[in-house]
Backbone as XML, in Angstrom:
<?xml version="1.0"?>
<chain id="A" units="angstrom">
  <residue number="1" name="MET">
    <atom name="N" x="23.278" y="190.381" z="19.864"/>
    <atom name="CA" x="23.258" y="191.711" z="19.296"/>
    <atom name="C" x="24.324" y="191.761" z="18.208"/>
  </residue>
  <residue number="2" name="THR">
    <atom name="N" x="23.954" y="192.215" z="17.040"/>
    <atom name="CA" x="24.924" y="192.311" z="15.952"/>
    <atom name="C" x="25.895" y="193.450" z="16.212"/>
  </residue>
  <residue number="3" name="ASP">
    <atom name="N" x="27.049" y="193.392" z="15.562"/>
    <atom name="CA" x="28.034" y="194.458" z="15.750"/>
    <atom name="C" x="27.456" y="195.812" z="15.375"/>
  </residue>
  <residue number="4" name="HIS">
    <atom name="N" x="26.674" y="195.860" z="14.295"/>
    <atom name="CA" x="26.088" y="197.129" z="13.869"/>
    <atom name="C" x="25.103" y="197.648" z="14.922"/>
  </residue>
  <residue number="5" name="ARG">
    <atom name="N" x="24.276" y="196.752" z="15.428"/>
    <atom name="CA" x="23.314" y="197.168" z="16.452"/>
    <atom name="C" x="24.041" y="197.598" z="17.723"/>
  </residue>
  <residue number="6" name="LEU">
    <atom name="N" x="25.093" y="196.868" z="18.086"/>
    <atom name="CA" x="25.889" y="197.234" z="19.252"/>
    <atom name="C" x="26.515" y="198.608" z="19.060"/>
  </residue>
  <residue number="7" name="ASP">
    <atom name="N" x="27.102" y="198.848" z="17.895"/>
    <atom name="CA" x="27.695" y="200.160" z="17.604"/>
    <atom name="C" x="26.665" y="201.266" z="17.757"/>
  </residue>
  <residue number="8" name="ASP">
    <atom name="N" x="25.486" y="201.053" z="17.164"/>
    <atom name="CA" x="24.431" y="202.067" z="17.243"/>
    <atom name="C" x="24.006" y="202.308" z="18.684"/>
  </residue>
  <residue number="9" name="TRP">
    <atom name="N" x="23.823" y="201.226" z="19.437"/>
    <atom name="CA" x="23.365" y="201.361" z="20.812"/>
    <atom name="C" x="24.416" y="202.077" z="21.662"/>
  </residue>
  <residue number="10" name="LEU">
    <atom name="N" x="25.690" y="201.693" z="21.508"/>
    <atom name="CA" x="26.754" y="202.340" z="22.276"/>
    <atom name="C" x="26.878" y="203.820" z="21.934"/>
  </residue>
  <residue number="11" name="THR">
    <atom name="N" x="26.736" y="204.146" z="20.664"/>
    <atom name="CA" x="26.789" y="205.551" z="20.250"/>
    <atom name="C" x="25.654" y="206.332" z="20.897"/>
  </residue>
  <residue number="12" name="THR">
    <atom name="N" x="24.459" y="205.753" z="20.894"/>
    <atom name="CA" x="23.300" y="206.413" z="21.487"/>
    <atom name="C" x="23.451" y="206.538" z="23.001"/>
  </residue>
  <residue number="13" name="ALA">
    <atom name="N" x="23.891" y="205.463" z="23.657"/>
    <atom name="CA" x="24.065" y="205.493" z="25.110"/>
    <atom name="C" x="25.151" y="206.494" z="25.509"/>
  </residue>
  <residue number="14" name="ALA">
    <atom name="N" x="26.243" y="206.502" z="24.778"/>
    <atom name="CA" x="27.324" y="207.445" z="25.074"/>
    <atom name="C" x="26.844" y="208.881" z="24.913"/>
  </residue>
  <residue number="15" name="ALA">
    <atom name="N" x="26.088" y="209.145" z="23.860"/>
    <atom name="CA" x="25.563" y="210.500" z="23.642"/>
    <atom name="C" x="24.623" y="210.895" z="24.775"/>
  </residue>
  <residue number="16" name="ALA">
    <atom name="N" x="23.803" y="209.955" z="25.249"/>
    <atom name="CA" x="22.880" y="210.247" z="26.344"/>
    <atom name="C" x="23.623" y="210.603" z="27.624"/>
  </residue>
  <residue number="17" name="LEU">
    <atom name="N" x="24.833" y="210.077" z="27.761"/>
    <atom name="CA" x="25.660" y="210.349" z="28.936"/>
    <atom name="C" x="26.689" y="211.443" z="28.683"/>
  </residue>
  <residue number="18" name="ASP">
    <atom name="N" x="26.617" y="212.058" z="27.515"/>
    <atom name="CA" x="27.545" y="213.115" z="27.113"/>
    <atom name="C" x="28.997" y="212.611" z="27.154"/>
  </residue>
  <residue number="19" name="LEU">
    <atom name="N" x="29.186" y="211.412" z="26.582"/>
    <atom name="CA" x="30.505" y="210.782" z="26.513"/>
    <atom name="C" x="30.799" y="210.373" z="25.080"/>
  </residue>
  <residue number="20" name="PRO">
    <atom name="N" x="32.072" y="210.224" z="24.752"/>
    <atom name="CA" x="32.391" y="209.646" z="23.442"/>
    <atom name="C" x="32.124" y="208.141" z="23.490"/>
  </residue>
  <residue number="21" name="ALA">
    <atom name="N" x="31.741" y="207.577" z="22.369"/>
    <atom name="CA" x="31.538" y="206.130" z="22.299"/>
    <atom name="C" x="32.878" y="205.439" z="22.491"/>
  </residue>
  <residue number="22" name="PRO">
    <atom name="N" x="32.905" y="204.284" z="23.146"/>
    <atom name="CA" x="34.176" y="203.582" z="23.332"/>
    <atom name="C" x="34.728" y="203.091" z="21.997"/>
  </residue>
  <residue number="23" name="SER">
    <atom name="N" x="36.040" y="203.135" z="21.901"/>
    <atom name="CA" x="36.698" y="202.644" z="20.692"/>
    <atom name="C" x="36.585" y="201.126" z="20.644"/>
  </residue>
  <residue number="24" name="PRO">
    <atom name="N" x="36.812" y="200.539" z="19.475"/>
    <atom name="CA" x="36.809" y="199.068" z="19.407"/>
    <atom name="C" x="37.809" y="198.431" z="20.379"/>
  </residue>
  <residue number="25" name="ASP">
    <atom name="N" x="38.977" y="199.032" z="20.549"/>
    <atom name="CA" x="39.961" y="198.488" z="21.491"/>
    <atom name="C" x="39.456" y="198.574" z="22.929"/>
  </residue>
  <residue number="26" name="GLU">
    <atom name="N" x="38.818" y="199.685" z="23.289"/>
    <atom name="CA" x="38.265" y="199.833" z="24.634"/>
    <atom name="C" x="37.156" y="198.805" z="24.874"/>
  </residue>
  <residue number="27" name="ARG">
    <atom name="N" x="36.308" y="198.619" z="23.878"/>
    <atom name="CA" x="35.225" y="197.638" z="24.009"/>
    <atom name="C" x="35.790" y="196.241" z="24.220"/>
  </residue>
  <residue number="28" name="ARG">
    <atom name="N" x="36.779" y="195.871" z="23.405"/>
    <atom name="CA" x="37.389" y="194.537" z="23.542"/>
    <atom name="C" x="38.002" y="194.356" z="24.928"/>
  </residue>
  <residue number="29" name="ALA">
    <atom name="N" x="38.694" y="195.383" z="25.416"/>
    <atom name="CA" x="39.350" y="195.289" z="26.724"/>
    <atom name="C" x="38.325" y="195.099" z="27.840"/>
  </residue>
  <residue number="30" name="VAL">
    <atom name="N" x="37.256" y="195.869" z="27.803"/>
    <atom name="CA" x="36.231" y="195.758" z="28.846"/>
    <atom name="C" x="35.512" y="194.414" z="28.751"/>
  </residue>
  <residue number="31" name="LEU">
    <atom name="N" x="35.121" y="194.023" z="27.542"/>
    <atom name="CA" x="34.415" y="192.750" z="27.381"/>
    <atom name="C" x="35.283" y="191.569" z="27.796"/>
  </residue>
  <residue number="32" name="SER">
    <atom name="N" x="36.558" y="191.632" z="27.497"/>
    <atom name="CA" x="37.474" y="190.561" z="27.897"/>
    <atom name="C" x="37.574" y="190.486" z="29.416"/>
  </residue>
  <residue number="33" name="LEU">
    <atom name="N" x="37.707" y="191.641" z="30.049"/>
    <atom name="CA" x="37.825" y="191.662" z="31.503"/>
    <atom name="C" x="36.547" y="191.171" z="32.174"/>
  </residue>
  <residue number="34" name="VAL">
    <atom name="N" x="35.393" y="191.650" z="31.733"/>
    <atom name="CA" x="34.159" y="191.207" z="32.398"/>
    <atom name="C" x="33.898" y="189.723" z="32.145"/>
  </residue>
  <residue number="35" name="ARG">
    <atom name="N" x="34.335" y="189.198" z="31.007"/>
    <atom name="CA" x="34.246" y="187.761" z="30.770"/>
    <atom name="C" x="35.087" y="187.019" z="31.806"/>
  </residue>
  <residue number="36" name="ASP">
    <atom name="N" x="36.309" y="187.517" z="32.025"/>
    <atom name="CA" x="37.193" y="186.871" z="32.994"/>
    <atom name="C" x="36.610" y="186.950" z="34.406"/>
  </residue>
  <residue number="37" name="VAL">
    <atom name="N" x="36.014" y="188.085" z="34.743"/>
    <atom name="CA" x="35.375" y="188.230" z="36.061"/>
    <atom name="C" x="34.211" y="187.244" z="36.180"/>
  </residue>
  <residue number="38" name="ALA">
    <atom name="N" x="33.384" y="187.189" z="35.153"/>
    <atom name="CA" x="32.214" y="186.296" z="35.188"/>
    <atom name="C" x="32.614" y="184.845" z="35.379"/>
  </residue>
  <residue number="39" name="HIS">
    <atom name="N" x="33.685" y="184.422" z="34.717"/>
    <atom name="CA" x="34.111" y="183.028" z="34.798"/>
    <atom name="C" x="35.055" y="182.761" z="35.972"/>
  </residue>
  <residue number="40" name="GLY">
    <atom name="N" x="35.809" y="183.776" z="36.384"/>
    <atom name="CA" x="36.790" y="183.576" z="37.441"/>
    <atom name="C" x="36.301" y="183.903" z="38.832"/>
  </residue>
  <residue number="41" name="VAL">
    <atom name="N" x="35.249" y="184.699" z="38.927"/>
    <atom name="CA" x="34.705" y="185.076" z="40.238"/>
    <atom name="C" x="33.274" y="184.534" z="40.308"/>
  </residue>
  <residue number="42" name="CYS">
    <atom name="N" x="32.363" y="185.254" z="39.685"/>
    <atom name="CA" x="30.980" y="184.798" z="39.525"/>
    <atom name="C" x="30.293" y="185.752" z="38.557"/>
  </residue>
  <residue number="43" name="ARG">
    <atom name="N" x="29.272" y="185.254" z="37.886"/>
    <atom name="CA" x="28.618" y="186.031" z="36.830"/>
    <atom name="C" x="28.126" y="187.400" z="37.301"/>
  </residue>
  <residue number="44" name="PRO">
    <atom name="N" x="27.452" y="187.506" z="38.447"/>
    <atom name="CA" x="26.964" y="188.826" z="38.854"/>
    <atom name="C" x="28.080" y="189.838" z="39.122"/>
  </residue>
  <residue number="45" name="ALA">
    <atom name="N" x="29.286" y="189.352" z="39.364"/>
    <atom name="CA" x="30.405" y="190.266" z="39.612"/>
    <atom name="C" x="30.828" y="191.010" z="38.351"/>
  </residue>
  <residue number="46" name="ALA">
    <atom name="N" x="30.531" y="190.464" z="37.169"/>
    <atom name="CA" x="31.007" y="191.064" z="35.917"/>
    <atom name="C" x="30.457" y="192.473" z="35.687"/>
  </residue>
  <residue number="47" name="PRO">
    <atom name="N" x="29.139" y="192.671" z="35.667"/>
    <atom name="CA" x="28.665" y="194.044" z="35.447"/>
    <atom name="C" x="29.011" y="194.966" z="36.605"/>
  </residue>
  <residue number="48" name="LEU">
    <atom name="N" x="29.074" y="194.416" z="37.808"/>
    <atom name="CA" x="29.425" y="195.251" z="38.955"/>
    <atom name="C" x="30.891" y="195.679" z="38.896"/>
  </residue>
  <residue number="49" name="ALA">
    <atom name="N" x="31.762" y="194.799" z="38.401"/>
    <atom name="CA" x="33.165" y="195.180" z="38.216"/>
    <atom name="C" x="33.277" y="196.285" z="37.171"/>
  </residue>
  <residue number="50" name="ALA">
    <atom name="N" x="32.508" y="196.159" z="36.082"/>
    <atom name="CA" x="32.520" y="197.209" z="35.053"/>
    <atom name="C" x="32.040" y="198.530" z="35.641"/>
  </residue>
  <residue number="51" name="TYR">
    <atom name="N" x="31.030" y="198.461" z="36.472"/>
    <atom name="CA" x="30.532" y="199.674" z="37.139"/>
    <atom name="C" x="31.621" y="200.293" z="38.017"/>
  </residue>
  <residue number="52" name="LEU">
    <atom name="N" x="32.279" y="199.472" z="38.833"/>
    <atom name="CA" x="33.330" y="199.989" z="39.708"/>
    <atom name="C" x="34.471" y="200.611" z="38.918"/>
  </residue>
  <residue number="53" name="ILE">
    <atom name="N" x="34.854" y="199.983" z="37.823"/>
    <atom name="CA" x="35.895" y="200.555" z="36.968"/>
    <atom name="C" x="35.430" y="201.903" z="36.423"/>
  </residue>
  <residue number="54" name="GLY">
    <atom name="N" x="34.177" y="201.972" z="35.986"/>
    <atom name="CA" x="33.639" y="203.225" z="35.468"/>
    <atom name="C" x="33.641" y="204.331" z="36.508"/>
  </residue>
  <residue number="55" name="VAL">
    <atom name="N" x="33.265" y="203.998" z="37.731"/>
    <atom name="CA" x="33.288" y="204.990" z="38.813"/>
    <atom name="C" x="34.723" y="205.450" z="39.050"/>
  </residue>
  <residue number="56" name="ALA">
    <atom name="N" x="35.648" y="204.493" z="39.099"/>
    <atom name="CA" x="37.054" y="204.858" z="39.327"/>
    <atom name="C" x="37.573" y="205.774" z="38.228"/>
  </residue>
  <residue number="57" name="VAL">
    <atom name="N" x="37.253" y="205.450" z="36.991"/>
    <atom name="CA" x="37.701" y="206.282" z="35.862"/>
    <atom name="C" x="37.038" y="207.651" z="35.936"/>
  </residue>
  <residue number="58" name="GLY">
    <atom name="N" x="35.767" y="207.678" z="36.298"/>
    <atom name="CA" x="35.068" y="208.956" z="36.447"/>
    <atom name="C" x="35.679" y="209.835" z="37.523"/>
  </residue>
  <residue number="59" name="ARG">
    <atom name="N" x="36.317" y="209.203" z="38.479"/>
    <atom name="CA" x="36.979" y="209.949" z="39.562"/>
    <atom name="C" x="38.439" y="210.244" z="39.244"/>
  </residue>
  <residue number="60" name="GLY">
    <atom name="N" x="38.850" y="209.910" z="38.022"/>
    <atom name="CA" x="40.189" y="210.289" z="37.585"/>
    <atom name="C" x="41.186" y="209.167" z="37.410"/>
  </residue>
  <residue number="61" name="ALA">
    <atom name="N" x="40.803" y="207.935" z="37.710"/>
    <atom name="CA" x="41.737" y="206.816" z="37.531"/>
    <atom name="C" x="42.005" y="206.594" z="36.042"/>
  </residue>
  <residue number="62" name="ASP">
    <atom name="N" x="43.186" y="206.119" z="35.748"/>
    <atom name="CA" x="43.537" y="205.746" z="34.384"/>
    <atom name="C" x="42.752" y="204.487" z="34.017"/>
  </residue>
  <residue number="63" name="PRO">
    <atom name="N" x="42.045" y="204.472" z="32.871"/>
    <atom name="CA" x="41.248" y="203.297" z="32.507"/>
    <atom name="C" x="42.061" y="202.006" z="32.431"/>
  </residue>
  <residue number="64" name="ASP">
    <atom name="N" x="43.241" y="202.070" z="31.847"/>
    <atom name="CA" x="44.071" y="200.865" z="31.746"/>
    <atom name="C" x="44.507" y="200.383" z="33.126"/>
  </residue>
  <residue number="65" name="ALA">
    <atom name="N" x="44.882" y="201.306" z="33.990"/>
    <atom name="CA" x="45.305" y="200.929" z="35.343"/>
    <atom name="C" x="44.142" y="200.323" z="36.122"/>
  </residue>
  <residue number="66" name="ALA">
    <atom name="N" x="42.952" y="200.859" z="35.941"/>
    <atom name="CA" x="41.779" y="200.309" z="36.633"/>
    <atom name="C" x="41.490" y="198.893" z="36.164"/>
  </residue>
  <residue number="67" name="ARG">
    <atom name="N" x="41.585" y="198.658" z="34.848"/>
    <atom name="CA" x="41.360" y="197.307" z="34.327"/>
    <atom name="C" x="42.430" y="196.340" z="34.834"/>
  </residue>
  <residue number="68" name="VAL">
    <atom name="N" x="43.673" y="196.798" z="34.873"/>
    <atom name="CA" x="44.767" y="195.948" z="35.351"/>
    <atom name="C" x="44.552" y="195.584" z="36.827"/>
  </residue>
  <residue number="69" name="ALA">
    <atom name="N" x="44.105" y="196.539" z="37.620"/>
    <atom name="CA" x="43.875" y="196.272" z="39.045"/>
    <atom name="C" x="42.796" y="195.214" z="39.236"/>
  </residue>
  <residue number="70" name="VAL">
    <atom name="N" x="41.713" y="195.321" z="38.474"/>
    <atom name="CA" x="40.637" y="194.336" z="38.599"/>
    <atom name="C" x="41.086" y="192.991" z="38.047"/>
  </residue>
  <residue number="71" name="ALA">
    <atom name="N" x="41.829" y="192.996" z="36.954"/>
    <atom name="CA" x="42.340" y="191.744" z="36.399"/>
    <atom name="C" x="43.245" y="191.036" z="37.407"/>
  </residue>
  <residue number="72" name="ALA">
    <atom name="N" x="44.025" y="191.792" z="38.159"/>
    <atom name="CA" x="44.891" y="191.195" z="39.181"/>
    <atom name="C" x="44.062" y="190.539" z="40.271"/>
  </residue>
  <residue number="73" name="LEU">
    <atom name="N" x="42.937" y="191.154" z="40.614"/>
    <atom name="CA" x="42.055" y="190.550" z="41.616"/>
    <atom name="C" x="41.450" y="189.246" z="41.100"/>
  </residue>
  <residue number="74" name="VAL">
    <atom name="N" x="41.102" y="189.222" z="39.826"/>
    <atom name="CA" x="40.553" y="187.993" z="39.221"/>
    <atom name="C" x="41.626" y="186.901" z="39.258"/>
  </residue>
  <residue number="75" name="ALA">
    <atom name="N" x="42.856" y="187.259" z="38.946"/>
    <atom name="CA" x="43.944" y="186.285" z="38.957"/>
    <atom name="C" x="44.158" y="185.741" z="40.367"/>
  </residue>
  <residue number="76" name="GLN">
    <atom name="N" x="44.059" y="186.594" z="41.373"/>
    <atom name="CA" x="44.198" y="186.140" z="42.757"/>
    <atom name="C" x="43.076" y="185.178" z="43.136"/>
  </residue>
  <residue number="77" name="GLU">
    <atom name="N" x="41.887" y="185.460" z="42.635"/>
    <atom name="CA" x="40.725" y="184.605" z="42.913"/>
    <atom name="C" x="40.931" y="183.197" z="42.362"/>
  </residue>
  <residue number="78" name="ALA">
    <atom name="N" x="41.655" y="183.107" z="41.260"/>
    <atom name="CA" x="41.867" y="181.814" z="40.604"/>
    <atom name="C" x="42.881" y="180.948" z="41.352"/>
  </residue>
  <residue number="79" name="ARG">
    <atom name="N" x="43.638" y="181.535" z="42.251"/>
    <atom name="CA" x="44.669" y="180.774" z="42.984"/>
    <atom name="C" x="44.068" y="179.886" z="44.025"/>
  </residue>
</chain>
């Protein structure tokens, strides 16, 4: 998917969910984390981790803190 197509799709998906589109920094942070989950845990865990982070944030968790918590779990898995 090209960056332009990704931008368009994210804008449309965010609007459908009545949310602001993620910033480039937010996108990079999430994509980096799910990459680490996919390679450090297992591939199916990546989208599910993103889902869990989204649920946590929807319930009031700080997005950065949620990503850090999951990243710590990935680091533990690598030990």
